[in-house]
KOLNUSE-150743 format. One record per residue (C-alpha): residue number from 1; x, y, z. Coordinates in Angstrom, 3 decimals, always signed. Example, Ala and Ser with C-alpha at 12.3 -4.5 7.8 and 13.67 -1.06 7.14 Angstrom:
<rs>
R;1;+12.300;-4.500;+7.800;
R;2;+13.670;-1.060;+7.140;
</rs>
This chain:
<rs>
R;1;-40.555;-51.838;-21.622;
R;2;-42.715;-52.361;-19.049;
R;3;-43.294;-48.906;-17.011;
R;4;-42.557;-48.455;-13.253;
R;5;-45.337;-48.611;-10.973;
R;6;-44.934;-46.237;-7.964;
R;7;-46.930;-47.043;-4.732;
R;8;-46.555;-44.736;-1.676;
R;9;-47.202;-44.941;+1.801;
R;10;-46.547;-42.150;+4.956;
R;11;-47.454;-42.462;+8.401;
R;12;-48.357;-39.375;+10.473;
R;13;-45.494;-36.532;+10.586;
R;14;-46.581;-36.620;+14.434;
R;15;-44.987;-39.901;+14.938;
R;16;-41.839;-39.743;+16.573;
R;17;-38.712;-41.747;+14.361;
R;18;-39.378;-44.424;+17.282;
R;19;-42.634;-45.282;+17.170;
R;20;-42.340;-44.625;+12.819;
R;21;-39.285;-48.050;+13.082;
R;22;-41.800;-49.763;+15.738;
R;23;-44.905;-49.918;+13.815;
R;24;-42.218;-51.028;+10.263;
R;25;-40.811;-53.718;+12.664;
R;26;-44.657;-55.107;+14.063;
R;27;-45.853;-54.672;+10.339;
R;28;-46.117;-57.121;+7.660;
R;29;-45.110;-55.710;+4.103;
R;30;-48.160;-57.295;+2.513;
R;31;-50.294;-55.613;+4.811;
R;32;-49.252;-51.884;+4.216;
R;33;-52.026;-49.788;+2.803;
R;34;-50.144;-48.707;-0.721;
R;35;-51.511;-46.031;-2.677;
R;36;-50.728;-45.948;-6.579;
R;37;-48.899;-43.214;-7.758;
R;38;-49.462;-42.350;-11.478;
R;39;-48.431;-39.501;-12.951;
R;40;-50.011;-36.600;-14.666;
R;41;-50.188;-34.305;-18.238;
R;42;-46.988;-32.429;-16.492;
R;43;-45.265;-36.065;-15.771;
R;44;-45.103;-35.223;-12.026;
R;45;-45.601;-37.982;-9.473;
R;46;-47.077;-35.505;-6.378;
R;47;-49.891;-36.753;-4.931;
R;48;-51.095;-33.771;-3.881;
R;49;-54.426;-33.771;-1.442;
R;50;-55.742;-29.932;-1.782;
R;51;-54.481;-28.733;-5.706;
R;52;-52.601;-29.860;-8.737;
R;53;-49.366;-29.025;-9.838;
R;54;-50.800;-28.644;-13.372;
R;55;-49.987;-24.502;-12.749;
R;56;-46.467;-25.151;-12.255;
R;57;-46.126;-27.752;-15.072;
R;58;-43.118;-26.042;-17.278;
R;59;-44.469;-27.230;-20.049;
R;60;-47.351;-25.165;-19.795;
R;61;-45.482;-21.932;-20.103;
</rs>
């Protein structure tokens, strides 16, 4: 069985829902700059910019 690949993209939090919907209507899917998300040693798929979840991993307890 193949492992799933997870890709992520987000718009600015400051945008209104109307602005976000408009962006998706005008942007071809193939041009969206998705980030490939991989799991850490805790099998967490969170992409955190300022810290890692390793200190919160239950397997480390």
